C-alpha positions, 0 to 999 in steps of 0.5 A: 544696300548689305545684309551685312549692315543689316543685320550686324548691330543686332546678332552677335556671332558667337556668344560668349563664355559666361552666356546661355542658359546652363552649361555642363552638369546643369544642363543635364539636370532637370530635378523639376520634373518631379514636386518640391514633396518628391523630390525632398523624400526622393533625396531623402531616401537616397541618404537615409539608405546610404548612413544605413549603410555606412554604417553597417560596414563600419561593424567589424565583429557581429555574434549573429551576423545573418541579420547584419547581412540581410540589412547590409544587402537591403541598404545598399539595393534601396540606396542603388535603388533610389539612385536609379530612380532619381537619375531617370527623373533627373536626366534626360532619361525620362523622356525615353522612357514611358511615363506611365510605365515609370510612375508605376516602377516608381510605383512598387518598386518604393512600396517594395522597398519600404516594406523589404528595408523595415524587415531587415531593420526590425531582424538587424534590430533583433539580433544585433550587439548593440554597438554604436554602429549598429544601434546607428544603422538600426536608427538610420534603417527604420527612418529610410524604411518610413520614408519609403513606406510615404512616398508610396503613400503620397504616390498613392494618394496622387493615383487616386485623385487622378484616378476621381478626376478620369472617372466620368460622373453618370448622373444621365438615367439608363431609362432616358437611353431606353426612350425613344427620340420621337415620342 
């Protein structure tokens, strides 16, 4: 019996174009590495910081421009950093990065970005000219900074929960270790 006769009814040489699990860009995207609430927070950080940056860019004139320029720098940096973190979490880049270092970097980047974004929003709120674009940028800035800080709190709680699970319980008495075995 020839091998082709045995395997031909059950084997295909090349699957059709509509077959396969994932193709194109979908094959490179793995959003499941982040839990659903963290995914929503990371996406909203990206969206809100982008909206704050765009609203700030619409401002045509300013009298005290220092706060506007600082807010522009911070909102653009926050948008790029959150995009970078999302790309690392959702693409195969995550496999080439140490998981512990990635969590630690995300932890400190999120904390720093949230604090600096809050500071930039406060400074811009105190120096703006009360135009509608500036007010919208300030609202998006405060909201984005709160999402960064909320994400930090979520990561902090996860870190504490992991530390308590790893912590060994010391219920044994210390005196039992010093007693002789033959007594």
